[in-house]
C-alpha positions in Angstrom: 24.7 -137.1 -8.5 25.6 -138.4 -5.0 23.4 -138.2 -1.9 26.4 -136.5 -0.2 26.4 -133.8 -2.8 22.8 -133.1 -2.1 23.3 -133.1 1.7 26.2 -130.7 1.6 24.8 -128.3 -0.9 24.0 -125.7 1.7 27.6 -125.7 3.1 29.1 -125.4 -0.4 26.9 -122.5 -1.4 27.9 -120.6 1.8 31.6 -121.3 1.1 31.1 -120.1 -2.5 29.6 -116.8 -1.2 32.5 -116.3 1.2 35.4 -117.3 -1.1 34.0 -115.3 -4.1 33.1 -112.3 -2.0 29.6 -112.2 -3.5 28.4 -109.8 -0.8 29.3 -108.5 2.6 27.1 -108.9 5.7 24.5 -106.1 5.8 24.4 -105.6 2.1 21.0 -105.9 0.3 20.6 -108.8 -2.1 17.7 -109.0 -4.6 16.9 -112.6 -5.5 15.3 -113.2 -8.9 12.7 -116.1 -8.5 10.7 -117.3 -11.4 9.0 -120.2 -9.5 11.1 -122.8 -11.3 13.1 -125.3 -9.3 16.5 -123.5 -9.7 15.4 -120.1 -8.4 13.2 -121.7 -5.7 16.2 -123.6 -4.4 18.3 -120.4 -4.5 15.6 -118.5 -2.5 15.3 -121.2 0.2 19.1 -121.7 0.5 19.8 -118.0 0.9 16.9 -117.7 3.5 18.1 -120.7 5.5 21.7 -119.5 5.6 20.9 -115.8 6.0 22.4 -115.6 9.5 25.7 -116.9 8.2 26.0 -114.9 5.0 24.4 -111.7 6.4 22.7 -110.5 3.3 19.4 -108.6 3.6 17.2 -110.4 1.1 14.4 -109.2 -1.1 12.7 -111.5 -3.6 11.4 -110.3 -6.9 9.2 -112.4 -9.3 8.5 -111.1 -12.8 5.4 -111.7 -14.8 6.3 -111.5 -18.5 2.5 -111.5 -19.4 3.2 -113.8 -22.3 1.5 -117.0 -20.8 -1.9 -117.3 -19.0 -0.3 -119.2 -16.1 2.4 -116.6 -15.5 0.4 -114.7 -12.8 -0.2 -118.0 -10.9 3.6 -118.6 -10.9 4.2 -115.2 -9.4 1.5 -115.8 -6.8 3.2 -119.1 -5.8 6.5 -117.3 -5.2 4.6 -114.6 -3.2 2.9 -117.2 -1.0 6.3 -119.0 -0.2 7.8 -115.6 0.7 4.9 -114.9 3.1 5.4 -118.4 4.6 9.1 -118.0 5.4 9.0 -114.2 6.1 10.9 -112.8 3.1 10.2 -109.4 1.6 8.5 -109.8 -1.8 8.2 -107.6 -4.8 6.6 -108.3 -8.2 6.7 -106.7 -11.6 4.6 -107.1 -14.8 6.4 -106.5 -18.1 4.8 -105.0 -21.1 6.3 -106.9 -24.0 5.0 -107.4 -27.5 5.7 -110.7 -29.4 7.8 -109.0 -32.1 11.3 -109.8 -33.1 14.1 -110.6 -30.6 11.6 -111.3 -27.8 14.0 -113.5 -25.7 16.6 -110.8 -25.7 14.1 -108.0 -25.0 12.7 -110.0 -22.1 16.1 -110.6 -20.7 17.0 -106.9 -20.7 13.6 -106.0 -19.2 14.1 -108.6 -16.4 17.6 -107.1 -15.7 16.1 -103.6 -15.6 13.3 -104.7 -13.2 15.7 -106.4 -10.8 18.2 -103.5 -10.7 15.4 -101.0 -10.2 15.1 -102.3 -6.6 18.4 -100.5 -5.9 20.0 -103.4 -4.0 23.8 -103.9 -3.5 23.6 -107.2 -5.3 21.3 -109.2 -7.6 21.4 -112.9 -7.2 20.3 -115.2 -10.0 20.0 -119.0 -10.1 22.3 -119.8 -13.0 24.0 -123.2 -12.3 26.6 -125.4 -13.8 24.4 -126.8 -16.6 23.5 -123.2 -17.7 27.2 -122.4 -17.7 28.0 -125.4 -19.9 25.3 -124.4 -22.4 26.6 -120.8 -22.4 30.2 -121.9 -23.2 29.0 -124.3 -25.9 26.9 -121.5 -27.5 29.9 -119.2 -27.6 32.1 -121.9 -28.9 29.7 -122.5 -31.8 29.7 -118.8 -32.5 33.5 -118.7 -32.8 33.9 -116.5 -29.7 37.3 -115.8 -28.1 38.2 -116.1 -24.5 35.8 -113.4 -23.3 32.9 -115.4 -24.6 34.2 -118.9 -23.6 34.8 -117.8 -20.0 31.0 -118.0 -19.7 29.3 -116.5 -16.7 31.5 -115.4 -13.7 30.4 -115.8 -10.1 30.2 -112.1 -9.8 29.9 -109.4 -12.4 29.2 -105.9 -11.1 26.1 -106.2 -9.0 25.2 -109.6 -10.5 26.1 -112.6 -8.4 25.5 -116.4 -9.1 25.7 -118.4 -5.9 24.8 -121.7 -7.7 27.1 -121.4 -10.7 29.2 -124.4 -9.6 26.3 -126.7 -8.8 24.8 -129.2 -11.3 21.1 -129.0 -12.0 20.7 -132.6 -10.7 22.0 -131.6 -7.3 19.6 -128.7 -7.1 16.7 -130.9 -8.1 17.7 -133.5 -5.6 17.9 -130.9 -2.8 14.4 -129.5 -3.7 12.9 -133.0 -3.5 14.7 -133.8 -0.2 13.4 -130.6 1.3 9.9 -131.0 -0.1 9.9 -127.7 -1.9 7.2 -126.6 -4.3 8.0 -125.2 -7.8 6.6 -124.9 -11.2 8.1 -126.4 -14.4 10.0 -123.8 -16.3 8.5 -123.4 -19.8 11.1 -123.8 -22.5 10.9 -123.5 -26.3 12.4 -126.7 -27.7 13.1 -124.8 -31.0 15.1 -122.0 -29.3 18.9 -122.1 -29.2 18.8 -123.0 -25.5 16.4 -125.8 -26.2 18.6 -127.2 -28.9 21.7 -127.0 -26.7 19.8 -128.7 -23.9 19.1 -131.6 -26.2 22.7 -131.8 -27.3 24.2 -132.0 -23.8 23.2 -135.6 -23.0 24.7 -136.7 -26.3 28.0 -135.0 -25.3 27.9 -137.1 -22.1 27.7 -140.2 -24.2 31.0 -139.1 -25.9 32.7 -137.9 -22.7 31.0 -138.4 -19.3 30.6 -135.3 -17.2 30.7 -132.9 -20.2 28.8 -130.1 -18.4 31.3 -130.1 -15.6 34.2 -130.2 -18.0 32.8 -127.2 -20.0 32.2 -125.3 -16.8 35.7 -126.1 -15.5 37.2 -124.8 -18.8 35.2 -121.6 -18.3 36.7 -121.1 -14.8 40.2 -121.6 -16.2 39.6 -119.2 -19.1 38.1 -116.6 -16.7 41.4 -116.4 -14.8 43.4 -116.0 -17.9 41.0 -113.4 -19.2 41.5 -111.4 -16.1 45.3 -111.4 -16.7 44.8 -110.4 -20.4 42.4 -107.6 -19.4 45.1 -106.1 -17.2 47.7 -106.4 -19.9 45.4 -104.8 -22.5 44.8 -101.9 -20.2 48.5 -101.3 -20.1 48.8 -101.7 -23.9 45.9 -99.2 -24.4 48.0 -96.6 -22.7 50.9 -97.3 -25.1 48.9 -97.4 -28.3 45.9 -95.1 -28.0 45.9 -91.4 -29.0 43.3 -88.8 -30.0 40.4 -91.2 -29.5 41.9 -93.9 -31.7 44.8 -96.4 -32.0 48.2 -95.6 -33.5 48.4 -98.2 -36.3 52.2 -98.7 -36.2 52.3 -99.1 -32.4 49.3 -101.5 -32.5 51.2 -103.8 -34.9 54.0 -104.1 -32.4 51.7 -105.7 -29.7 51.1 -109.4 -29.5 48.2 -110.5 -31.7 46.0 -111.4 -28.8 46.3 -107.9 -27.4 45.8 -106.3 -30.8 42.4 -108.1 -31.0 41.4 -106.9 -27.5 42.5 -103.3 -28.3 40.5 -103.3 -31.5 37.5 -104.7 -29.7 37.7 -102.0 -27.1 38.0 -99.3 -29.8 35.0 -100.6 -31.8 32.9 -101.1 -28.6 30.2 -103.1 -30.4 29.8 -106.7 -29.4 28.0 -107.5 -32.7 31.3 -107.1 -34.6 32.7 -110.5 -35.2 36.3 -111.4 -34.3 37.1 -112.6 -37.8 36.4 -109.1 -39.1 39.0 -107.6 -36.7 41.4 -110.4 -37.6 41.9 -108.8 -41.0 43.5 -105.7 -39.3 45.7 -108.0 -37.2 46.8 -109.7 -40.4 47.9 -106.4 -41.8 44.9 -104.6 -43.2 44.7 -100.8 -42.9 48.4 -100.4 -42.3 48.5 -96.9 -43.9 45.1 -95.7 -44.9 41.7 -96.9 -46.0 38.5 -98.2 -44.4 36.9 -101.5 -43.4 33.2 -102.0 -43.2 32.4 -104.0 -40.0 28.7 -104.1 -40.6 25.8 -102.6 -38.6 26.8 -99.1 -39.6 30.3 -99.4 -38.1 33.3 -98.6 -40.2 37.0 -98.7 -39.1 39.1 -96.0 -40.7 42.9 -95.5 -40.9 43.9 -91.8 -41.5 47.5 -90.6 -41.1 48.4 -93.8 -39.2 45.5 -93.5 -36.7 42.7 -96.1 -36.5 39.3 -94.7 -35.5 35.7 -95.7 -35.7 32.8 -94.1 -37.6 29.1 -95.0 -37.0 26.3 -94.2 -39.4 
């Protein structure tokens, strides 16, 4: 991390908002702030540059009610908003500690943030988060749609810091004398494990987080092209709520997989299960159990999905 990268952070974030068209002047932008350094930096950056980017900001901090100190962290964000004159909203989630807690908490956070009804929702995901996401999907055997990671903008969701390393955000927070709380993390979680792996990857190849994030940006551009091509292929191949098997086989294999994924519509179905169809399964008739109550059938040359 260079001192210059810290000093010029504000200008780079503004340029990123403009080039990626994250929002237009006058649009409302909800900013999710946990109280950790990343989101606190995002809040202060967007506040200080508000005249330039023109977004109408509202900060939301969410209390997951899973730790005793969570309420104090929300109060810290509220006090900072009062100090700098930003509108503040808070939300308390009602979550039990059962299975899939992390995923349920993520979905609840998204629901709370979108409930504000703003034009955009800004989160503090940064380059290191992007690298961890790409590595996670790589280990799962994901295709391009997983390896492209998080995009700068996806629907109402925007990520102004996605190209910035964590070290730069931390350096800027210290330079500006900001207050934040340490983000609690579970070292035994998947994210915790990946966070420990990243420094080891740097020992093999320096700047590994930046390289992974760069690969994600390149793949995102290629994914955009393939998405357009698959839309065109869908018009050629689809019929009666399914896919015509003979016509599907005439498409390039990459498009076949995308069309099958679109037909199935369930992200839990693994690519290797669909690869069997690309390799020639279900050419005439039969069925293929994809798990999770999802079955792919071929009847009279038409592929269709049944769900139990």
